[in-house]
C-alpha positions as CSV (number, residue, x, y, z in Angstrom):
1,X,114.9,86.2,138.3
2,X,111.5,86.0,136.8
3,X,110.2,82.9,134.9
4,X,110.2,83.2,131.1
5,X,106.6,83.6,129.8
6,X,105.3,81.4,126.9
7,X,104.3,84.4,124.9
8,X,105.1,88.1,124.7
9,X,103.0,90.1,127.1
10,X,101.9,92.3,124.2
11,X,100.8,89.5,121.9
12,X,97.3,88.1,121.6
13,X,95.6,85.2,120.1
14,X,94.6,85.6,116.5
15,X,91.0,85.3,115.5
16,X,90.0,82.6,112.9
17,X,89.5,85.4,110.4
18,X,93.0,86.8,111.0
19,X,94.5,83.4,110.7
20,X,92.7,82.8,107.4
21,X,93.9,86.1,106.0
22,X,97.5,85.4,107.1
23,X,97.4,82.0,105.4
24,X,96.0,83.5,102.2
25,X,98.7,86.2,102.2
26,X,101.4,83.6,102.8
27,X,100.1,81.6,99.8
28,X,100.1,84.6,97.6
29,X,103.6,85.5,98.6
30,X,104.8,82.0,97.9
31,X,103.1,82.0,94.4
32,X,104.7,85.3,93.5
33,X,108.1,84.1,94.7
34,X,107.7,80.8,92.7
35,X,106.7,82.8,89.6
36,X,109.8,85.0,89.9
37,X,112.0,81.9,90.2
38,X,110.4,80.4,87.1
39,X,110.8,83.7,85.1
40,X,114.5,84.0,86.1
41,X,115.1,80.4,85.2
42,X,113.4,80.7,81.8
43,X,115.3,84.0,81.1
44,X,118.6,82.5,82.0
45,X,118.1,79.5,79.7
46,X,116.9,81.8,76.9
47,X,119.9,84.0,77.4
48,X,122.4,81.1,77.2
49,X,120.7,79.8,74.1
50,X,121.3,76.5,72.4
51,X,125.1,77.0,72.3
52,X,125.3,75.8,75.9
53,X,124.8,72.2,74.8
54,X,127.6,72.3,72.2
55,X,130.4,73.7,74.3
56,X,133.6,71.7,75.0
57,X,133.8,70.1,78.4
């Protein structure tokens, strides 16, 4: 039985430039996802309209 290595044998350490690009890409994806959530929320509220507040409970 062989010991479990800390990292994959095929992986390598990222350079600072690669780390920075990965961080920027992650931030861009998060912003796009947040914008989509906001768009869906606004569209849902607009589709329901003001009648949603006057419905019987």
